[in-house]
TIDRENKOL-205409 format. One line per 5 residues: number of its first residue (from 1); their letters; for each residue x, y, z of C-alpha. Coordinates in steps of 0.2 Angstrom, whole numbers. Layout:
% TIDRENKOL-205409
NUM = a = X,Y,Z  ... $
This chain:
% TIDRENKOL-205409
1 = mlglk = 273,81,477  285,93,468  298,100,480  289,99,497  301,86,504 $
6 = khqsa = 317,97,501  308,112,510  299,104,525  293,87,532  276,82,526 $
11 = rvdtl = 269,81,544  250,78,545  241,82,561  223,82,553  216,72,539 $
16 = vgqnt = 200,75,530  196,59,521  190,56,503  172,52,508  171,66,521 $
21 = evfgd = 163,84,518  166,98,531  154,112,532  161,128,540  178,136,543 $
26 = vifsg = 193,126,547  206,133,558  221,122,561  240,122,565  253,110,560 $
31 = glhvd = 248,99,544  231,97,536  229,85,522  213,85,512  206,72,501 $
36 = gkivg = 188,76,504  177,92,503  178,108,514  164,121,511  171,136,521 $
41 = nvrtr = 187,146,523  203,136,528  217,145,538  230,142,551  229,148,569 $
46 = desgg = 243,160,566  256,163,552  270,155,561  268,138,552  256,126,545 $
51 = tltls = 255,116,529  239,112,519  240,98,506  226,96,495  226,80,485 $
56 = ehgri = 219,77,467  203,71,476  201,86,487  191,101,485  189,118,495 $
61 = egdvk = 175,130,492  181,145,501  196,156,504  213,148,509  225,157,521 $
66 = vshiv = 240,146,525  259,148,526  264,133,515  251,126,503  253,110,491 $
71 = lngev = 238,110,479  234,95,467  214,97,469  202,111,466  199,127,476 $
76 = rgdvy = 185,139,472  190,155,482  205,166,484  222,158,490  234,167,501 $
81 = ayeri = 251,159,504  262,168,517  277,158,512  276,146,498  263,138,486 $
86 = elapq = 266,123,475  253,119,461  254,101,456  248,96,438  230,93,443 $
91 = ariqg = 228,109,453  213,120,449  210,137,456  194,147,453  200,164,461 $
96 = nvyyn = 216,175,464  232,168,471  242,179,483  259,172,486  277,175,491 $
101 = llema = 285,160,482  276,150,469  280,134,461  268,129,447  269,112,437 $
106 = mgaev = 263,110,419  244,107,418  240,117,434  226,130,431  223,147,439 $
111 = ngslv = 207,155,433  210,172,442  226,183,445  243,178,452  248,192,464 $
116 = hkagl = 266,192,471  267,199,488  284,199,496  282,198,515  264,193,514 $
121 = tqdav = 257,191,532  240,187,540  238,205,545  240,211,528  228,199,522 $
126 = senni = 213,207,530  201,213,517  205,231,519  223,230,519  225,218,504 $
131 = ennlp = 212,227,494  221,244,497  237,237,491  231,230,475  231,239,458 $
136 = temqt = 215,249,454  209,237,442  210,222,454  200,230,468  183,224,471 $
141 = ae = 169,236,467  158,240,483 $
């Protein structure tokens, strides 16, 4: 997909198959490929690596916090890409995208804000830190 091969290998350690639904948060290291559905947040064990690939059949209902992300499916939640995110033509995001590097193909949709955050880290993604660094109009009302 897009430029994934020129930046890193497409290593897959965990696969969520097309007819599989996972309810609850998923914490992984290495590579996660999702063809099925995850209802819960998806994040890496730490920010030192990890790649999430969401196929055109895949769907995530929850926040995504991963270093490298390749999306061609649907995400309903905020997406935090510590290093790089690639949005393929069938990518659909209902939420905000916080990114360091972004590649977006024609046809991809983001129904939310695109927020560039150079040097984005897991520590900065905690609710308080990320909220305090956003423009006033983007902060959530309590």
